[in-house]
C-alpha positions in Angstrom: 111.9 78.6 90.3 109.6 81.7 89.9 107.6 80.2 87.0 106.8 77.1 89.0 105.9 79.3 92.0 103.4 81.3 90.0 101.9 78.2 88.5 101.4 76.8 92.0 99.8 80.1 93.1 97.2 79.7 90.4 96.2 76.3 91.8 96.3 77.5 95.5 92.9 78.5 96.7 94.2 81.1 99.1 94.1 84.9 98.6 92.1 85.0 95.4 90.5 88.4 94.9 88.6 88.0 91.6 86.1 85.5 90.3 85.3 84.8 86.7 81.8 83.2 86.2 80.9 81.1 83.2 77.8 79.3 82.1 79.5 76.1 83.3 81.3 77.2 86.4 83.8 79.6 87.8 87.5 80.3 87.9 89.4 82.3 90.5 92.5 84.5 90.1 94.6 87.3 91.6 94.2 90.8 90.3 97.9 91.6 90.7 98.9 88.8 88.3 96.3 89.8 85.8 97.3 93.5 85.9 100.9 92.6 85.4 100.2 90.5 82.3 97.3 92.3 80.5 96.9 96.0 79.8 93.1 95.4 79.5 92.9 94.0 83.0 95.1 96.8 84.2 92.7 99.4 82.8 89.7 97.5 84.1 91.0 97.3 87.7 92.6 100.8 87.6 89.2 102.4 87.1 88.1 101.7 90.7 86.6 98.4 89.7 85.1 97.3 93.0 83.3 94.2 92.0 85.1 90.9 92.7 83.1 89.0 90.1 83.2 89.2 86.3 80.7 87.4 84.2 82.3 86.0 81.1 79.9 85.4 78.2 80.6 83.4 75.0 83.9 81.9 76.3 84.3 78.3 77.3 85.6 77.9 80.9 88.3 75.4 79.8 89.7 78.0 77.3 89.8 80.7 79.9 91.5 78.3 82.3 94.3 77.7 79.8 94.5 81.5 79.3 94.8 82.2 83.0 97.4 79.5 83.4 99.4 81.2 80.7 99.1 84.5 82.5 100.5 82.9 85.6 103.2 80.7 84.2 104.0 81.8 80.6 103.3 78.2 79.5 100.5 76.9 77.3 99.4 73.3 77.3 96.7 72.5 74.7 95.6 68.9 74.2 92.6 69.8 72.1 93.5 71.7 68.9 90.0 73.1 68.7 90.9 75.4 71.6 93.7 77.2 69.8 91.6 79.8 68.0 89.5 80.7 71.0 92.7 81.0 73.0 94.2 83.4 70.5 90.9 85.4 70.5 91.2 85.8 74.2 94.8 86.9 73.9 93.8 89.5 71.4 90.8 90.7 73.5 92.9 91.1 76.6 96.0 92.4 74.8 98.3 89.6 75.8 100.7 90.0 73.0 103.1 87.2 74.0 100.3 84.7 73.3 98.7 86.3 70.3 
């Protein structure tokens, strides 16, 4: 189904066009997916944002990974309850109302 296809797309290393850098690594994504799910990403990329790298400060990579996976699939899998509040804070920051 479509949800499964998008989730597989997140894990597929082909055709990424944006990189998020963290103190402890990086995550890759597709701008089109981000734009379709977040008005903040839409505004960011709409304004002729030509860089393909975004440095993300004060956010744990594992939390952002869960957040991105939600943007792709609509599903949230949290095994550590300490990640719930940081995840909601990301949802608020990026105006992802279905998660906040």
